[in-house]
Steps between C-alpha positions, in 0.01 A plus 500: 500500500654464851598800694804285599644589153526861602823640655518506885515882510163532320332257747608719788365833357183661656174496318549870393853412361349206305217713365737765388726231326191358331400848381837556359493175312146578373621845377782341309270235354260766377770689318642192344417455140630143451296260727725211403784655683290563803411139612754502780352829638143367472602186703688707762180718531289194550736363769506842669113506490490157675741617759301814564186299538652255752654794701166672494307211621761438774475855620125502481484199726752665745275813509200298558652303779625801669163661479331199647759487783431880575123452499533206739729694721254791514209254570707351786566826665142603453389184666744532785371846580133370509603216753652752743 
């Protein structure tokens, strides 16, 4: 299930928007009595889940890198003060 099968507007949504969309699909599926008619919704939910996971990993890496950069910057400033 590739996320490239999802519409482009869904790929551009934020994590919060994707989470809300997934919650809406889940609610509809929970209320559905006929599971046979819900196959497309389940597949869409799986694709959304994969996209959410990829975005989460990407954002997590970005946050980690920013944190490392800030720590290095602080250490450089601290070392620069010591050498003065």
